[in-house]
Structure formats: structure tokens, C-alpha cells
C-alpha positions in Angstrom: 102.8 111.5 125.3 100.2 112.0 128.0 97.6 113.4 125.7 95.6 111.6 123.0 95.4 114.5 120.7 98.1 115.1 118.1 100.6 117.9 118.7 99.4 121.3 117.5 101.4 122.7 114.6 102.8 126.2 114.9 100.5 127.3 112.0 97.1 125.7 111.6 94.5 126.8 109.2 90.9 127.1 110.3 89.8 124.0 108.4 92.4 121.8 110.1 91.7 123.4 113.5 88.0 122.7 113.1 88.7 119.1 112.2 90.9 118.6 115.3 89.2 120.7 117.9 85.7 121.1 116.7 83.8 123.9 118.6 87.1 124.7 120.4 89.0 125.5 117.2 89.0 129.2 117.9 91.4 128.6 120.8 93.8 126.4 118.9 96.1 129.3 118.0 97.5 132.1 120.1 100.5 133.4 122.0 101.4 131.9 125.4 101.3 134.4 128.2 103.1 133.8 131.5 101.9 134.9 134.9 104.4 134.6 137.9 103.0 134.4 141.4 105.3 134.0 144.4 105.2 133.9 148.2 107.9 133.3 150.8 108.1 129.6 149.8 107.5 129.2 146.1 107.5 130.9 142.8 104.9 129.6 140.5 104.8 130.3 136.7 101.5 129.8 135.0 101.0 129.7 131.3 97.9 130.7 129.3 98.6 127.7 127.0 96.6 125.0 128.6 95.9 127.4 131.5 98.3 125.3 133.5 101.2 125.4 136.0 104.3 125.6 133.9 107.1 125.8 136.5 107.5 125.7 140.2 110.6 127.0 142.0 111.1 126.1 145.7 112.8 129.2 147.1 114.1 127.7 150.3 115.8 124.6 148.8 118.7 123.9 146.5 119.6 120.8 144.5 122.5 118.6 145.6 124.6 120.7 143.2 123.5 123.9 144.9 121.4 125.0 142.0 117.9 126.5 142.2 115.4 123.7 142.8 112.8 123.7 140.1 110.4 120.9 141.2 108.7 120.9 137.8 109.2 122.7 134.5 107.8 122.6 131.0 110.1 119.7 130.0 109.5 117.6 133.1 105.8 118.0 133.8 102.8 117.6 131.4 99.3 118.2 133.0 96.2 117.8 130.8 92.5 117.6 131.0 90.7 115.8 128.1 87.1 117.0 127.6 84.6 114.6 126.0 83.0 116.9 123.5 80.3 116.0 121.0 82.9 116.0 118.2 85.6 114.0 120.0 88.1 114.3 122.8 89.7 117.8 123.2 93.0 118.3 125.1 92.9 121.6 127.0 96.8 121.5 127.2 96.9 122.4 123.5 94.5 125.3 123.7 95.2 129.0 124.5 93.3 130.6 127.4 92.8 134.3 128.2 93.6 135.9 131.5 93.5 139.3 133.2 95.8 138.2 136.0 99.1 140.0 136.6 102.3 138.7 138.0 102.6 139.5 141.7 104.1 138.6 145.1 101.7 137.5 147.8 102.4 138.4 151.4 101.4 136.4 154.5 97.7 136.4 155.3 96.7 137.3 151.7 96.1 135.3 148.5 96.2 135.8 144.8 93.9 134.3 142.2 94.9 133.5 138.6 91.9 132.7 136.4 92.3 131.3 132.8 89.2 131.4 130.6 88.6 129.7 127.3 85.7 131.7 125.8 83.5 130.0 123.2 80.9 132.8 122.8 77.3 133.0 124.0 78.5 133.0 127.6 80.1 129.6 127.1 83.5 129.0 128.5 86.0 126.7 130.3 87.6 128.3 133.3 90.6 127.2 135.4 91.3 129.2 138.6 94.4 128.9 140.8 94.6 130.4 144.3 98.0 130.9 145.8 98.3 131.7 149.5 100.7 134.1 151.1 102.8 131.2 152.3 103.0 127.4 151.9 103.0 125.0 149.0 99.3 124.3 148.5 97.4 125.8 145.5 93.6 125.7 145.2 92.7 124.6 141.7 89.1 124.9 140.5 87.8 123.8 137.1 84.4 125.0 135.8 82.5 124.3 132.5 79.9 127.1 132.0 77.1 126.8 129.5 78.6 123.8 127.8 75.8 121.3 128.1 75.3 121.3 124.3 79.1 121.0 123.5 80.5 118.7 126.2 79.0 115.3 127.0 78.5 114.0 130.5 81.0 111.3 130.0 84.1 111.4 132.3 86.8 114.1 131.8 90.2 112.5 131.8 93.0 113.9 133.9 96.5 112.9 132.8 99.7 114.0 134.7 103.1 112.9 133.5 105.8 113.9 135.9 109.5 113.2 135.2 111.1 113.3 138.6 114.4 115.0 138.6 117.6 114.0 140.3 117.7 116.4 143.2 120.0 114.3 145.5 123.4 112.9 144.9 122.7 109.1 144.9 120.8 108.2 141.8 120.6 104.5 142.6 119.2 105.1 146.1 116.8 107.7 144.8 115.3 105.3 142.3 114.6 102.8 145.1 112.5 105.3 147.1 110.6 107.1 144.4 106.9 106.2 144.5 103.4 107.3 143.5 101.4 107.3 146.7 97.6 107.2 146.5 94.7 107.2 149.0 91.9 104.8 148.1 89.2 103.0 150.1 90.5 104.5 153.4 94.1 103.2 152.9 97.4 104.7 151.7 99.1 102.6 149.0 102.0 103.1 146.6 103.5 101.8 143.4 107.1 102.0 142.1 108.9 101.5 145.5 112.2 99.6 144.9 111.1 98.8 141.3 113.8 98.9 138.6 111.3 97.9 135.9 108.2 99.6 134.5 105.1 99.1 136.6 101.5 99.8 135.8 98.5 99.4 138.1 94.8 100.0 137.7 93.0 101.1 140.8 89.4 99.7 141.2 88.3 101.9 144.0 88.0 105.8 143.7 91.2 107.7 144.6 91.0 110.8 146.8 94.5 111.9 146.1 97.8 110.8 144.6 101.3 112.2 144.9 104.5 111.7 142.9 107.1 111.4 145.6 110.8 112.0 145.2 113.1 111.3 148.1 112.4 114.6 149.8 109.9 116.4 147.6 106.6 115.7 146.0 103.9 116.9 143.7 100.3 116.0 144.4 96.7 116.2 143.0 94.0 116.3 145.7 90.2 116.1 145.3 88.0 118.1 147.6 84.7 116.7 146.3 84.1 113.6 144.3 87.2 111.3 143.9 89.0 110.2 140.8 87.7 107.0 139.2 89.2 104.5 136.8 92.7 105.5 137.9 95.7 104.1 136.2 99.2 104.7 137.7 102.5 104.1 135.9 106.1 104.0 137.1 108.5 104.1 134.2 112.3 103.7 134.5 115.1 104.4 132.0 118.3 103.1 133.6 120.4 105.1 131.1 118.7 108.4 132.0 121.0 110.6 134.2 118.6 113.6 134.3 115.3 112.0 135.5 115.0 109.3 138.2 111.7 107.9 137.1 108.6 109.0 135.1 105.4 108.8 137.1 102.2 109.0 135.1 98.8 109.2 136.8 95.5 109.1 135.0 92.0 109.3 136.3 88.4 110.3 135.5 86.6 113.3 136.8 82.8 113.6 136.8 82.1 116.1 134.0 78.7 116.8 135.6 80.5 118.1 138.7 82.6 120.4 136.5 79.5 121.8 134.9 77.8 122.3 138.3 80.7 124.2 139.8 81.9 121.3 142.0 85.3 120.9 140.3 87.3 121.8 143.3 90.8 120.4 143.8 94.2 121.2 145.3 97.7 121.0 143.9 100.8 120.5 146.2 104.3 121.3 145.1 106.7 121.2 148.0 109.0 119.4 150.5 108.0 116.1 151.9 108.3 117.6 155.4 106.1 115.9 158.0 105.2 119.2 159.7 104.0 120.6 156.3 102.3 117.6 154.6 100.5 116.6 157.8 98.7 120.0 157.7 97.1 119.3 154.3 93.6 118.8 155.7 91.7 118.0 152.5 93.8 114.9 152.0 93.4 112.1 154.6 96.7 110.6 155.7 98.7 113.0 153.6 101.3 113.2 156.3 102.1 109.5 155.6 103.9 110.6 152.5 106.7 110.8 155.0 107.6 107.1 155.5 107.7 106.6 159.3 108.2 102.9 159.2 106.1 99.8 159.8 102.7 100.3 161.5 104.0 99.0 164.8 106.9 101.5 164.7 105.1 104.5 163.3 103.6 105.8 166.6 107.0 106.0 168.2 108.2 108.2 165.3 105.0 110.2 164.9 104.5 111.0 168.6 108.0 111.0 170.0 110.9 111.3 167.6 109.4 113.7 165.1 108.1 116.1 167.8 111.3 115.8 169.8 113.4 116.5 166.7 111.3 119.6 165.9 111.5 120.8 169.5 115.3 120.5 169.6 115.6 122.4 166.3 114.5 125.5 168.2 117.6 125.3 170.4 120.3 123.7 168.2 121.1 124.9 164.7 123.9 122.3 164.3 122.2 119.0 163.6 125.2 116.9 164.7 124.9 118.5 168.2 121.1 118.0 168.0 121.6 114.3 167.4 123.9 114.0 170.4 121.3 115.7 172.6 118.6 113.4 171.2 120.7 110.4 172.1 121.2 111.7 175.7 117.5 112.3 176.2 116.7 108.7 175.0 119.4 107.3 177.2 118.3 109.2 180.3 114.7 107.9 179.7 116.1 104.3 179.4 118.4 104.6 182.5 116.0 102.7 184.9 115.7 99.8 182.6 119.5 99.7 182.0 120.1 99.8 185.8 117.7 96.9 186.3 119.4 95.0 183.6 122.9 95.5 185.0 121.8 94.4 188.5 120.2 91.3 187.0 123.4 90.4 185.1 125.4 91.1 188.2 123.3 88.6 190.1 123.8 86.0 187.5 127.5 86.7 187.5 127.6 86.0 191.3 126.1 82.6 190.6 128.9 81.7 188.2 130.9 79.5 190.7 127.7 77.5 191.5 127.1 77.0 187.8 130.6 75.8 187.4 130.0 73.1 190.0 126.8 72.0 188.3 128.6 71.9 184.9 131.1 69.4 186.4 128.3 67.2 187.6 126.2 67.1 184.5 129.1 67.0 182.0 128.2 67.5 178.3 124.4 67.1 178.8 123.4 70.6 177.6 119.7 70.0 178.2 120.3 68.9 181.8 122.7 71.8 182.4 120.0 74.2 181.1 117.5 72.7 183.5 119.7 72.8 186.5 120.7 76.4 185.7 117.0 77.4 185.6 116.5 75.7 188.9 119.3 77.7 190.5 117.8 80.9 189.2 114.5 79.9 190.6 116.0 79.1 194.1 117.6 82.6 194.4 114.8 84.6 192.7 116.7 85.7 189.6 114.9 86.2 186.3 117.3 85.9 183.3 114.7 87.7 181.2 115.1 90.9 183.2 118.6 91.3 181.6 116.9 91.3 178.1 114.4 94.0 178.8 116.6 97.0 177.8 117.6 95.2 174.6 114.0 94.5 173.8 113.1 98.1 174.6 116.0 99.5 172.6 115.2 97.5 169.4 112.0 99.5 168.5 113.9 102.7 169.0 116.8 101.7 166.8 114.4 100.3 164.1 112.2 103.5 164.2 115.2 105.7 163.6 116.4 103.3 160.8 113.2 104.3 158.9 113.0 107.9 160.1 116.4 109.3 159.3 116.5 108.4 155.6 113.1 110.3 155.3 113.9 113.3 157.5 114.2 116.3 155.2 115.5 118.4 158.2 118.9 116.6 157.8 119.1 117.5 154.1 122.2 119.4 153.2 123.1 119.9 156.9 126.8 119.6 157.4 128.6 118.1 160.4 132.4 117.5 160.8 133.5 116.0 157.5 130.0 115.1 156.3 128.7 117.8 154.0 125.1 116.4 154.1 123.8 114.3 157.0 120.9 113.1 154.9 123.2 111.0 152.7 126.3 109.0 153.2 129.6 110.7 154.0 132.3 109.7 151.6 135.6 111.3 152.4 137.4 108.2 151.0 136.7 107.2 147.4 137.7 103.8 146.2 139.0 103.1 142.7 136.8 100.1 142.6 133.4 98.9 143.9 133.1 96.3 146.6 130.0 94.1 146.2 127.3 95.0 148.7 129.5 97.8 150.0 130.1 100.4 147.3 133.0 102.5 146.0 133.3 104.8 149.0 134.1 104.5 152.7 131.7 106.1 155.1 133.8 107.2 158.1 130.7 107.5 160.3 129.6 104.0 159.5 133.2 102.7 160.1 133.3 104.4 163.5 129.8 103.1 164.3 131.0 99.6 163.5 134.1 99.9 165.7 132.0 101.3 168.6 129.6 98.4 168.2 132.4 95.9 168.4 133.8 97.6 171.5 130.4 97.5 173.0 130.0 93.8 172.2 133.4 93.0 173.8 132.5 95.0 176.9 129.1 93.5 177.2 130.5 90.0 176.8 132.9 90.7 179.7 130.1 91.6 182.1 127.5 89.1 180.9 127.6 85.6 182.5 128.6 82.8 180.2 125.7 80.7 179.0 125.6 77.0 178.2 126.4 76.3 174.6 123.8 74.2 173.0 125.0 71.5 170.5 124.5 72.7 166.9 123.6 76.2 168.0 125.7 79.2 167.0 128.0 80.8 169.5 125.9 83.9 170.5 129.0 85.8 171.7 130.6 85.3 168.3 127.5 86.6 166.6 127.8 89.8 168.6 131.0 90.4 166.7 129.8 89.2 163.3 126.6 91.2 163.1 128.2 94.7 163.4 130.5 93.9 160.4 127.5 92.6 158.4 125.6 95.7 159.3 128.4 97.9 158.2 127.9 96.8 154.6 124.2 97.8 154.8 124.8 101.1 156.5 127.7 102.3 154.2 125.2 104.0 151.8 122.7 105.1 154.5 122.5 108.7 155.8 125.5 109.8 157.8 123.1 111.2 160.4 121.8 107.7 161.2 125.3 106.2 161.5 126.3 109.1 163.7 123.3 108.5 166.0 124.1 104.8 166.3 127.8 105.7 167.0 126.9 108.2 169.8 124.3 105.8 171.2 127.0 103.0 171.5 129.5 105.3 173.2 126.9 106.7 175.6 125.7 103.2 176.4 129.2 102.1 177.4 129.7 105.2 179.6 126.2 104.7 181.1 127.1 101.1 182.1 130.4 102.2 183.5 128.7 104.8 185.7 126.0 102.3 186.9 128.7 99.8 187.7 130.2 102.2 190.2 126.8 102.3 192.0 126.3 98.5 192.1 127.9 96.8 195.2 128.7 93.1 194.6 128.6 92.4 198.3 125.1 93.8 198.6 124.0 91.8 195.7 125.5 88.6 197.1 123.7 89.3 200.4 120.4 89.8 198.6 120.8 86.5 196.8 121.5 84.7 200.1 118.4 86.3 201.7 116.2 85.4 198.7 117.4 81.8 198.8 116.5 81.5 202.5 113.1 83.2 202.1 112.1 81.2 199.0 113.1 77.9 200.7 111.1 78.7 203.8 108.1 80.0 201.8 108.4 83.4 203.4 108.9 85.0 199.9 106.5 84.2 197.1 108.0 83.0 193.9 107.8 85.5 191.0 105.5 84.9 188.1 108.5 84.0 186.0 109.5 81.4 188.6 106.0 79.9 188.6 106.0 79.7 184.8 109.5 78.2 184.8 108.6 75.6 187.4 105.5 74.5 185.6 107.5 74.4 182.3 110.2 72.3 183.9 107.7 69.9 185.4 105.9 69.6 182.1 109.3 68.9 180.4 110.2 66.3 183.0 106.8 64.6 182.7 107.1 64.6 178.9 110.5 63.1 179.1 109.3 60.4 181.5 106.4 59.6 179.2 108.7 59.3 176.2 111.1 57.0 178.1 108.1 54.8 179.3 106.8 54.7 175.7 110.3 53.7 174.5 110.5 50.9 177.1 107.1 49.6 176.1 108.1 49.6 172.4 111.4 47.8 173.2 109.5 45.2 175.3 107.1 44.5 172.5 109.9 44.1 170.0 111.6 41.6 172.3 108.4 39.6 172.6 107.9 39.6 168.8 111.5 38.3 168.4 110.9 35.5 170.9 107.8 34.4 169.1 109.4 34.7 165.7 113.1 33.7 166.2 
């Protein structure tokens, strides 16, 4: 259990109560009173027992089974403050508070306060106050110890929150992988539990400003507004046989009791969706927006400053998220058009040089290194940079990788249907298999299958328009890899969100169409003429070599020099060996 105190019996005589709770014994018995406060987004049920949040209903969301989404309830969440009294530790969760608050609905622009007081006489009391705004998921939480200097020591007050995260999405195995406790300490966001199938415990040496128990698309959080939590211990507990709860996250930390006595016990609680637009607005918690995993640090800016704002902008115009994804693809492809055009022209130039490369290949035979050297010389003579054909690929990779991280964490796709997919935030599974295929699963995602086919078609098409390269001995056939990789990727993507597979599918189709259109605007005769003019200008010195050509020329000279030195060294070594043999026949 999260508390150190023994469970309170239903009936407790005054002697027993005094022994267990000391000066707080008068609050050991009572009747729990519930106060319900709701706004447009949440319905929060408070209980006078413990003066705590008993239940939170998110009004705008449903579970994967289309049931009301209770983020926490009395069975799943245990929140407790342990006071260091002169007669031992007292758990506030066991005690009955009083309140004058009434159940109510809060409208936009207004707020409601729910104050729970534990009176001890002589103007001595413990008070917990919750402030619910007219909208949103953030609750102000203030704790105050008044006149308790003689009863409560200035040792730390221990906060313990045990949160059993419910299965709110359909894929239990995938959910267990992504559940974490995030925490902000020493200026950095860290986490425990990600991808862990075993129990994990971690003690945090530095003070913690906030922590959150993060489900796939929802989270609960404790945020400090003043002094941070110290001596924090975080636990991620897994029961593989449990089909109700994904993981149990337990977070413990120490609060400065002196601050609670001085009226500085000011905190916030968050119960809501892990939506970037919402969590990024929690100002009291630094980097709280990073609860939404936007990928590696190098990719995060692309998601944060382009894809997330673009997605939110398109939501204003498109209610169907499948159509929205198509429009997003088109926008990205239009922005990439200049690079794609330049790449196609570069490949067209190299294709024009294919006859000359064939002649060179006949001369050098099977010497791949010599062939590569002569090929680079030819490119240098006509002013062609083979790297320019790689630019769109290099530019596209960060985009594809950014979306690979973004789509599984994009709550906007949750329970949004498109075509046969009932939920774009998880895999589409119109075909169920009677058996499970290793690394693939027991279902067939049609979007992933279509994506794979489109990738194979694109690979075939791209190999037709790309000039053949010299095959290095011992090296894999790159063209064959373009067919193997999509099949391997299919196994990875089969359990990923349908929205991501659909994006990749549309992207492949649009790329093929884009290249077909560009091909109609590229005249082979003009390109051949440009190559001939470049050859003459570079030979006469009229046209300066490109930076790539200069680098290539220096590299080739260095390689030739190194080869010559190696040959000279070998000749010298062989000569010495011959001399030694003559002296010692």
C-alpha cells in the first residue's frame, strides 16, 4: 500500500484511535462526503475522506470500448500526505475532513474552490484547497498547516501517489511499452518505465519540480509551484497477467513542512489528455509540453515548429483526418519540389553519360576501384555532382523520421475513422489471422500492406531512372536492398498507427506522380547540350570547377599518391627480401 499507516477499521474506539493517530484521533472516524465540480472538460469528484480527489471523468473522451473515460477512480489512484507529528507519522488519507463546499458546474471565465479542513481545536487545523477553473484540466492544490508548530515537526512531509494506469487503448502490449513516469529535475526531463516489462525503481538525487504518470494519450501530474520535491523515489510496477491495468506507477517525494506551515504549500494537479496544445500551456511546469514525445532532439524542432502547428492549422478546415493527411502530404511535397526537380535533372545528366561509362567499363574490366575513379573523373569533366541526386533523399529522411515519432503520440488521430480503419491512432486490422507470425502479429494491416506495395513500386520506378552504379566486390547490391527494406519495414509497421502507414502510402504515390510530371518538363536534348557545353568550358578553364569537383580532384590525387607510395614501399620491401635471400641462400 502507498501509506505507512495501517488501514483504519470501520469502528475504532477512542483508545485505539489515540494510539494510532495521536492528536489527530478526533478525525479518525466520520462519514465521507462527496463534492462534484465540473467544467466543460472534466468532472472531478472530491471526497472529505483524506480531503482528496477521488475520481476524474474526462468528458470529451471515451475508452477504446466507447465507455466513459475515468482517468482515475478510488480503486486506481491512492494519493496521500504523511505528516511527521510528535507522536509518529499520520496519514491524511485515513482522516475525515470537513467542508462547506457544494457540488457545482463552473462556467468559462469563473472558478470554484473546494476547501477541506481538519480542525484540531484552538485554531489549529490542516487545510487542503482545490481550485477548479471554468475550463481545462489543471487544478490548483494548496496545503496549509495552521497553528501546528507544537504538533507537527519540521521534518519533511512525505507525498505518496500510487496510480494504476488503466487500459484506455486497444493494444495492451503496445501501451505497456510507452507508459512512463516523466519527471523534471536539474533542468532536464527524464523518465522511467519506457519499454520496461519488469519492475523498475529509481531514486532521484536532485530536487524534482514535477512528475507525471503518462499513459499513451493521457496523463496525471503533480506540479510544484514553490520549493521542489526532494528525496524522490519513482517506481514502475508491471503485472503481465493484469488485463485491467497496464502498469502501476508510484511516485514518492518529500515536501518542506516549514513551507506548509508558512502558507507556501502551493501546487497544481493535472488530469487530462497528453495533447501538445494543452500540456504546452502549463506554465508552472518547465518543459511540460515534452510529455508529448516529439522524437530525438535533432528531430524535435521539425515536429514542434512545423508538423504540429501545420496539423493544428489544417484541423480548422478538415474534419476528416484521412483527407487532412493527404493535404499534409501535398503541402510537404510542394515544398520539396525544387529539390526533387534538381535531383531528377542530376540523375538525367548521369543517365546521359551511361554510354561513356560503358566504354570505360570495357577498358578497366573488373577493377572496381579503377572504374570508380574513372567514373568520378568523367563527372568532373562535365560538371556533374552525383551528390545532388541524394539531396532530396537526405532532406526527406528527417521528415519521415519526425513523423515516425509524431504519429504514435498524436492524440488528434485517436478514434478518428477513415475508410476501413476505425481508429487512425492504432493499427487497422480488417483481417485477423488464426495464428501469430513472429515479429508481425496476428492481424494484417491493409494500410501497411498498401504502403509496402507502393514502396516497392517506387523502388522499381526509381531504379529505372537511376543510372547503374559500379558494383563493389563484397558490397551488397543497393538496388536489391531497395526491394528488401520495404518488406522488412512492413513487419515493423504492422502494429503502428494506421495514420502513419497511410501518410507513407500517400507520400510514395505522390512522389511517383511528382517525378512523372517533372519528367515531362525535362528535355534530354537540352541536358545533353548542357553537358557538352560544360565539358568545353571546364576543359578551356572558362568555367570554374564546382567545390565538389575540387574536393573530388584533391581526393583522387591523394588516393593516387597514397597508392603510389604503397607500391614504392612494396617494391622496397621486396628488394630487401631478395637481398637477404642472396646473402643467406
